[in-house]
N, C-alpha and C positions, 0 to 999 in steps of 0.2 A: 642481578640484585635488585632488590625492592628499593624504589626511590625514597629519599628522607622525607618527602612530602607526605606520602602514603603512611608511612609509619607515624609520623606526627598527627596527621588527621584521624587515623585509627585510635590513638590515644585520646585524643580530643573528643571524638564522636561516637565511639563504641563504648557505651556504659559500662558493660561488663569488663571488658579488657581495660579500660581506663582507670578501674579501681586500684590498679597496681600502684607500687611505689616505684616512679620512675625518675632517672636521671639522665640529662642530656650533657655530652661530652663536646666541647667545641675547642678548635684550635685558637689559642690567643697568640697572635703574632708578635706581640710586644714581649710577652714572658717566654715566648717559645715552648710553650707546653700545652696539654689538654687541661681545660678547665670544665670541672664537673659542677653543675647546677642542678637541683630539685625541679622537678616538673612545676611545682607551684610558683618558681621564680621565672616560668617562661610564659609569654603571652604571644599568640598568633594572631596578628592584626588582620581583620576582614580585608580581603582583596590584596593583601601582600603575599606575593608568591615567591619572593627571594630571600627573605630575611625574617628572623623571629626577634623578639625583644626580650632581654634578659634584665631582670633585677637583681642586683648585686646586695650581699647581706648589708651593705651600708645605706641602700636605698637608691643608689644610682643606676640609671638605666641606660642601656645602649643596645643597638641593632647587630645582630650577628647573621651574616650571610649564611644561607643554608649550605653552600659549598663548604663552609668551615665546620659544620656538624660532622664529627667524627663517629661518635658512638651514642648508643642508647642503652641504658641498663634497666632492668624491671627486676625488682626485689633483688638488686646487687648482682644480678647475672647479666652477661653481656647479651643483649636481644638483636642489636644491629650494628655494624660497623663499616667503616670505609677506610680503606688503608691510607696511610700517609705517603704522599708523593713529593718528590722534588727534592 
């Protein structure tokens, strides 16, 4: 399986590939569900190798550990996923 870091970096740095409409799905441990956010709401901090920052629709921000990222969609089609465990 391709590591999630590689997928995220390709979206960020591959200009042609990154033109797509992407969504990231991460496991929300409080709501016990997968939350989907648009790529525009995601920020990869330089030097941060274990989490990404998500800005919610209300403007609040929080860090999401990369191990909780469960899926990536491109143009609404599943591009990458990690099985739920536990």
